[in-house]
N, C-alpha and C positions, 0 to 999 in steps of 0.2 A: 424836892418839893416845888421849887420854882418852875422846873421843866414841866411837871405834871400840871401845875396851875396854868402855864402858858398853853399847853395842849388843850386843856379844858376850855380856855378862853377862845383859842382858835377854832375849836370844834363848835363852840357856842356861836361864834361869829358866822361861820359857814352855814350852820343850821338856821340862824336868823335870816341870812341872805336868801337861802332857799325858801324859807317861809314867806318872806316878802315877795319873792318871785311867784310863788304859788298863789299868793293873795291877789296877784294881778295876772290873770290867765293869758292876756294878750302878750305881755312881755315874756312870760314863762315859755309859751309855745314858740315865740320868735327865737329866743335863746336856744331852745331845744333843737329847732330846725337848723340853725347855724351850726350847732355842734355836730349834728348828724352829717351835714354837707362836708364840713372840714374833715370828719373821720373818713368819709367815703373817698375824698380826694387823696388823703394820706395813704389809705389802703390801696387805691388804684396805682399810685406812684410806686409803692413798694412792690406790688405784684408785677408791674411793667418792668421794673429793674430785674426782678427775678427771672421773668420770661426771656428777656432779651440777652441777659448775661449768662444765664445758666444753660449751657449746652446749645444755644441757638446760633451763635456766631462761630464761624470756622475760618481758619487761614488756609487759602488754597495752596496745596502742595505743588511742586514743580514736576509735571508729568512728562516733560520733553525728554526724549532719549530713553523712555521706559516702554517696554512692550505693552500693547494694549490690554492684555489680560492682567498683568501686574498693576497697571494704572487703574483698572476697574476695582481691583482688590483694595488698593490704597484709598480710592475714593469712597468705597463702602465703609471703611474704618472711620473715615472722617464725616460720614453721613452726607456724602455728596454723590452726584450721579454723572457718569461719563456718557457723552453722546458723540458718536463719530459722524461728523457732518461733511467731511471732505477727505480726499486722498490724493496724494501725489506720488510720482515715481522718481525717487532720488537714488541713483545707483550706489552712492557712497554709504547709504544706510541699509540696515536689514529691513526685511518686510515686516510690517506690523508695528514698527516703532512710531511713537508719538512724535510728530514734527513740530506741532504748534498747538496752543491751547488758548481758550478765552472763557472766563477771565484769566489773566496772567497769574503766575505764582506770586504769593504774598498778598493777594487781594483778600479783604475781609468780606465774607458772604454768609448768608443764613444757611442753616442746615437744610439739606434737600435740594440745594441749588444745582442746576445742570451746568456741567463744564463741557464746552464744545471743543472737540479736538480734531486735528488733521493728522492722519496716519500715513505712513509710507506703504505704497502698494508692494505686493510681492513680485509683481512683474507689470510692465507697461501694457496697457490695453491695446489690442490690435484692431485696426479699423480698415474698412475697404476704401480704396481710392476711387472717388467718383470720376466718371468720364466727363470732362468739361470741354473737350474740343468742340468748336463750333459756337461756343458761348462768348459773350463779351468778357473782357478782362474782369470787370466788376462782378458779373454773375459768377464767373469761375472762382474768383477770390472768396465770395460769400459762401459758395457751395463747399469749398475746401475748409473754410473756417467752421462751418456747421459740423463737418465731419471730424473736427479736431485736428486738422492738418494745416500746414503752412505752405507758402511759396518759397522754394529753395532758391530759384533763379528765374528771371525773365530773360528770354533770348528773343530779340526782335529780328524778323526776316522780312524782306521786301514782299509786299502783297497788297492787293487793293483793299483787303479787309483790315483796316487799321484798328488796333486794339481788340482784335478778335483772336481767340486761341486757335492756333492751327494744329497743335499736337501737345500731348501730355507725356512726360517721361518720368520714369521711376528707376533710379540707379542705372541710367543710360539706356533703358529699354522703353520704346514707345508703346503706349497702351492702345488697345483697340476697343471698340464699343462693347465687345463681349468679354473683355478682360475682367477677371475677378482677383485683383491683386490687393493683398493686405499688408500694411506697414504699421509700425508703432505710432500711437497717437502722439502728436507733437512734431512728427517728422515733416520734411518738406518735399515738394515735387517740383520738377522743372516744367515751365510752360514756354512753348514756342508761340510767339505772338506776331501777327501781321502788322506791317506799317508801310504806308506810302511815303516815298522819299520826301515829298513836300510837307508831310504832316509829322515829321520826326522830331517834334518838340513838345515839351510839357512845362508845367509850372510846379515848382517845388512847394509842397504844402507845409504847414507849420507842424513840426513834431515836438517842439519844446513845450513842456508842461504835461505831456502825455505819458502814459505807461508804455512799456516796450511793445506790448501787443497792439495797442491802439496806434502807436507811431508806425509800426510796421504796416498795419492795415492801410493807413492813409498813404504811405509811400507807394505800396503796391498798386493801389487804386489809381495813382497818377502815372503808372508805368515805370516806376523807379525801383531799383534793387536796393537791398540792405547791404551796406558796407561793413566795417568793423563796428562791433558793439562793445563799448568800454564802460566799466562800472567803477565808481568811486570806492575807496577803501571802506570796508565795513558792510558792503552789500554781499549777501550770500543767497543760496538757493531758496531759503525760507522767507527772507524779507525782500527778495527781488521784485515781487509783485507790487510793493509799496514805493519802489524807486520811480523817479520821473526824469524825462529827458531834459537836460539843461543846455545842451549844445548839439548842433547838427552841422555837418561839413558843408552842405550847400544851403545857402540862405533861403529862408521862407520868402516866397513870392519871386524868386529869381528864376530865370529860364534855364532849362536843361534839356538834354537829349533823352529820348525814351531809352530806357535800359541803363542809364547812368546810376551809379551807386552812391548812396548817402550814408555816411558813418554817423553813429549816435553815441552820446555820452550821457550816462545816467547817474543820479545822486539821490540821497535821502534828505538832503539839505533843502528845505522849502524856500529859504531866503535866496539861495543861489538860483533856484528855478524861477522865482518871481522876478528877480533882477534881470536875468537873461531873457525872460519872456517879454518884459517891457521893452528891452533894447531891440529884440527881434521884431516886435510890432512896429516900432519906430522906423527901423530899416526897411521893413516891408512896405510901409507907406511911401518912403522915399523912392523905392524901386518902382512902385506903381505910378508915381508922378513922372519919373523919368521915362517910363514906357509910354504913357499918354502923350508926353511932349514929343517923343520920337514918332509916334503914330501921326500926330498932327503935322509934323514936318514932312512926313512921307505923303500925306494927303495933299498938302499944299504943293509939293513938287509935282505930283501926278496931275493935279488940276492945271498947273502951268503948262505941262507937256500937252495935255489934251486941248488946251486953249491955243496952242502953237507958240507959247512964250518959252524962250530958252535963253539961258545965259551963255550957252555954248553952241556954236554953229554946228559942231560935230555931234550933237545929240543924236543918238542912234535908236532904232526900234528896240535894240537889246536893252538899253537903259530903261526905256519905258516898261518893257516886260519885267525887268528886275524890280522896278518900283511896284508894279502891280502884284508881283509874287510876294514882295515884302509886306504889302498891305494885307494880303490874304493870310499870311502867316501870323501877322499881328492880330487879325480878327480871330483866328483860331486860338491864339494864346489868351486873348481876352475872354473867350468862351470858357477856356480851361480855368482861368482865374475865378470867374463867376461860379463855375461848378465846384471848385475847391472851397470857396467861401461858403457855399450852400452846404457842402458836406461837413465843414467844420462847425457850422451853426447847429446842425442836427447831431 
């Protein structure tokens, strides 16, 4: 009886409250609007949770090491889409195997997301070797890189055409203008390059901080060969493109002979690269200051000779000739430094 009485009293109170609200149209409509807005917000929140949680999010599977056909089937089951955006040729793997993917396995993505993969080619692509004899070394290098080829070795021979390609060789055979020789993409060719004896010097560019391909390109452009290439532990054929040079056997901004070889060390450790890069820049500045000081000393000596001032009565024309030649070589090296700095800027 008491419960019934309380319910009746509660119902009467609610009814009285509604009656009072209805008696005041402004308040009634305000409360009604607030109630509708709150209901819409609650409904939207519930629907959003249902949409985002019910079948919309997927965990990306690991497709690496899987044949592309099987990977596409796996992706379809997960409501994902496989897109092949690159291919490499790695002899250690079968053709058609997925080598890399983006996003990586374990990532949370929405259904329908595209997964970009790199697959292993069934065979390396064959490309025709361009005939680059008669071109400057820089032009020849660029033409080979566009064709997907490298420089295997630079061999310098005495000739008045310094840094111009005299001949192109593939597997020991010299190419002719009409030659139609094809080799696998990524392979290298030998270039025989001219050099005058007085111009047999170059400046070592900075390879630290660069990828292997960029470092090679910079060294070739300065007339230098690639020595040993050393990789830190953990670097493989798949992540090699992410590695950066942290050490080079010949210092940046130091002098070298055309054709000298520069060995490289690569790592995935960004801190190691940054630390060594800063040290390399500091040392390069010191070398530049030393070179400028030596140039000034040579100029002063030559001026004294030309003015007839000598600390040695036995000063010979040969000494004067030597000083002049040294100044010419110094000027050439300065031009190479400026060219190297310009190339590194771009």
